[in-house]
C-alpha positions in Angstrom: 55.3 142.7 94.6 54.3 140.4 91.9 55.6 141.3 88.4 56.9 144.7 89.5 60.4 144.2 88.1 61.3 144.6 84.5 62.2 141.1 83.0 65.3 142.4 81.3 67.0 143.8 84.5 70.3 142.4 85.5 71.7 142.2 89.0 75.5 141.9 89.3 75.8 140.6 85.8 73.6 137.5 86.5 70.1 136.6 85.4 67.3 134.5 86.9 68.3 132.4 89.9 71.8 133.7 90.0 70.6 137.3 90.0 68.2 136.5 92.9 71.1 135.1 94.9 73.2 138.2 94.1 70.4 140.4 95.2 69.9 138.8 98.6 73.6 138.0 99.2 74.9 139.6 102.4 77.0 142.8 102.0 80.7 142.1 101.8 80.2 138.4 100.8 82.1 136.8 98.0 80.0 134.9 95.4 78.9 131.6 96.8 77.4 130.4 100.1 77.9 132.9 102.9 80.0 131.7 105.8 77.7 132.7 108.7 79.8 131.0 111.3 82.8 133.2 110.4 80.6 136.3 110.6 79.3 135.3 114.1 82.8 134.6 115.4 84.1 137.9 114.1 81.2 139.8 115.7 81.7 137.9 119.0 85.4 138.8 118.9 84.5 142.5 118.3 82.1 142.4 121.3 84.8 141.0 123.6 87.4 143.4 122.3 85.1 146.3 122.9 84.6 145.2 126.5 88.4 144.8 127.1 89.2 148.2 125.6 86.3 150.1 127.2 86.0 148.3 130.5 85.9 151.5 132.4 82.7 152.5 130.6 80.8 149.5 131.8 78.0 150.6 134.2 78.8 149.6 137.8 76.8 147.0 139.6 74.5 148.1 142.5 76.0 147.6 146.0 73.5 144.8 146.7 75.0 142.8 143.9 78.6 143.5 144.9 77.9 142.2 148.3 77.3 138.7 146.8 81.0 138.3 145.9 83.1 138.3 142.8 81.1 135.8 140.7 78.2 138.2 139.8 80.5 141.0 138.8 82.7 138.6 136.7 79.6 137.2 135.0 78.3 140.6 134.3 81.5 142.0 132.8 82.8 138.9 131.0 79.6 137.1 129.9 76.5 139.3 130.0 77.8 142.5 128.5 79.8 140.7 125.6 76.8 138.5 124.7 74.5 141.5 124.7 76.8 143.4 122.4 77.2 140.4 120.2 73.5 140.0 119.6 73.1 143.7 119.0 76.0 143.7 116.5 74.5 140.6 114.8 71.1 142.3 114.4 72.8 145.4 113.0 74.7 143.3 110.5 71.5 141.8 109.2 70.0 145.3 109.2 72.8 146.6 107.0 72.3 143.6 104.7 68.6 144.5 104.4 69.5 148.1 103.7 71.6 146.9 100.8 68.7 144.8 99.5 66.4 147.9 99.6 69.0 150.0 97.7 69.4 147.3 95.0 65.6 146.9 94.7 65.2 150.6 94.3 67.7 150.6 91.4 65.5 148.1 89.4 62.9 149.1 86.9 59.9 148.6 89.1 56.4 148.6 87.5 54.5 150.2 90.3 50.7 150.4 90.3 49.6 153.8 91.6 46.1 152.5 92.6 47.4 149.4 94.5 45.3 148.7 97.6 48.4 149.2 99.9 48.7 152.8 98.7 52.4 152.2 98.0 52.3 151.0 94.4 52.6 147.4 95.6 55.6 148.0 97.9 53.7 147.5 101.1 55.2 144.1 101.6 58.6 145.9 102.1 57.1 147.8 105.1 56.0 144.5 106.6 59.5 143.1 106.4 61.2 146.4 107.5 59.0 146.5 110.6 60.5 143.2 111.8 63.8 145.0 112.4 62.1 147.1 115.1 63.1 144.3 117.5 66.6 145.9 117.5 65.2 148.8 119.5 63.9 146.6 122.3 67.2 145.5 123.9 68.8 148.9 123.2 65.9 150.7 124.9 65.7 148.1 127.8 69.4 148.4 128.6 69.2 152.2 128.6 66.0 152.2 130.7 67.7 149.9 133.3 70.8 152.2 133.3 68.6 155.3 133.9 66.6 153.4 136.6 69.7 152.4 138.5 71.0 156.0 138.5 67.6 157.2 139.7 67.3 154.5 142.4 70.8 154.5 143.8 72.4 157.8 142.9 69.3 160.0 143.4 69.2 161.3 139.8 66.0 162.7 138.3 64.3 161.5 135.1 64.5 164.9 133.5 68.3 164.7 133.7 68.1 162.1 130.9 65.6 163.7 128.6 68.2 164.1 125.8 69.1 160.4 126.1 65.4 159.5 125.8 65.0 161.8 122.8 68.1 160.2 121.2 66.7 156.7 121.6 63.5 157.7 119.9 65.5 159.5 117.2 67.4 156.3 116.5 64.2 154.4 115.9 63.2 157.1 113.3 66.7 156.9 111.7 66.3 153.2 111.1 63.4 154.0 108.8 65.4 156.2 106.5 66.3 153.3 104.1 62.7 153.3 103.0 63.2 156.7 101.4 65.1 155.0 98.6 61.8 154.3 96.9 60.4 157.9 97.2 61.5 158.8 93.7 59.9 155.8 92.0 56.7 156.3 94.1 56.6 160.0 93.0 56.9 159.0 89.3 54.3 156.3 89.6 51.8 158.7 91.3 52.3 161.4 88.7 51.9 158.9 85.8 48.7 157.6 87.5 47.3 161.1 87.8 47.9 161.7 84.1 46.4 158.4 83.0 43.3 158.5 85.3 42.9 162.2 84.7 42.8 161.7 80.9 40.2 158.9 81.4 38.0 161.0 83.7 38.3 164.1 81.4 37.2 162.1 78.4 34.2 160.7 80.1 33.2 164.2 81.4 33.4 165.7 77.9 31.4 162.9 76.4 28.8 163.3 79.1 28.6 167.1 78.5 28.2 166.6 74.8 25.4 164.2 75.1 23.3 165.8 77.9 24.1 169.5 77.7 25.0 170.3 74.0 22.5 167.8 72.5 25.1 166.1 70.4 24.3 162.5 69.5 26.5 159.6 70.6 27.1 157.7 73.8 29.3 158.5 76.7 32.4 156.6 76.0 33.5 154.7 79.1 30.2 155.2 80.9 29.9 151.5 81.7 33.5 151.3 82.9 33.2 154.4 85.0 30.1 153.1 86.7 32.0 150.0 87.8 32.8 150.4 91.6 36.4 149.2 90.9 37.1 152.0 88.5 35.6 154.7 90.8 37.5 153.2 93.7 40.8 153.4 91.8 40.2 157.0 91.0 39.2 158.0 94.5 42.2 156.1 95.9 44.5 157.9 93.5 43.1 161.3 94.6 43.8 160.4 98.3 47.3 159.3 97.4 47.8 162.9 96.1 47.0 164.2 99.5 48.7 161.6 101.6 52.1 161.9 99.9 54.5 159.3 98.5 56.5 158.3 101.5 56.6 154.7 102.8 56.4 155.8 106.4 52.9 154.7 107.2 51.6 153.3 110.5 52.6 149.8 109.6 56.2 150.7 110.1 56.0 153.7 112.4 54.1 152.1 115.2 56.4 149.1 115.7 59.6 151.3 115.8 58.2 153.9 118.1 56.6 151.4 120.4 59.7 149.2 120.5 61.7 152.3 121.6 59.1 153.9 123.9 57.5 151.0 125.8 60.7 149.9 127.7 61.2 153.5 128.8 57.6 154.0 129.9 58.0 152.6 133.5 60.5 155.3 134.2 57.6 157.7 134.4 56.6 156.1 137.7 59.8 157.6 139.2 58.4 161.0 138.8 54.7 160.5 139.1 53.2 158.0 141.6 51.0 155.3 140.0 47.8 156.5 141.8 48.3 160.0 140.4 49.1 158.7 137.0 46.0 156.5 136.9 43.9 159.5 138.1 45.2 161.6 135.3 44.6 158.9 132.7 41.0 158.5 133.9 40.5 162.3 133.8 41.7 162.4 130.2 39.4 159.5 129.3 36.4 160.9 131.1 
């Protein structure tokens, strides 16, 4: 973001390097170096406690697995499920920390440029970082897809019985983008200020042009050389497009990773309803 923060801002009563450490410190951390090992052990204990208290809710193994003996079931219940929950909790912990960082950044006096090439005032780099957390949706969607696939294969359920579950998974991926709305107010202010500044510049040039070429008054068109420059015209055109596109940070750079991470693991379930030859035929008909 470059020099988008006001130099006089304070973060947690610190300045400079200490303020930066306070900004990026994990939520709930005391000042100083974070004890990541203690966090991991706590999350692992929570995962095992969840398995012990909710053992009845663990999806049962297929009959083909149960025929192999006790070891696969024990591994599934005591190792695989807790480790899966531990890694999900760990990702969610880091995601909560990232949300705290976004909130603290949004409270700073950001000097946003309304004509920045990323169309977000210089905050486009935040979208790049936020898109990395779309990886959380992959294991969640994969486990849910496998659960639905087992029910369809062994208990003769239908895919449409789980349409609400599928909608909920896609909804979670959209909810995870809500923290980006913390910058909406600042983007709205930056856009309005840009419209006023560039509008005044364009109006001044238009009046000078009319005085010289239509009313016959002497004098030059102030700002003609600057306005002819492609950068100036590009900034004005980009600002006008920003007026139409809105001031939300939900662009394709962040929407596509989250939606694909949630939808792609669920896509093979369509083959339980539509045979692959019919699906390919329909796709070719749509393309043709």
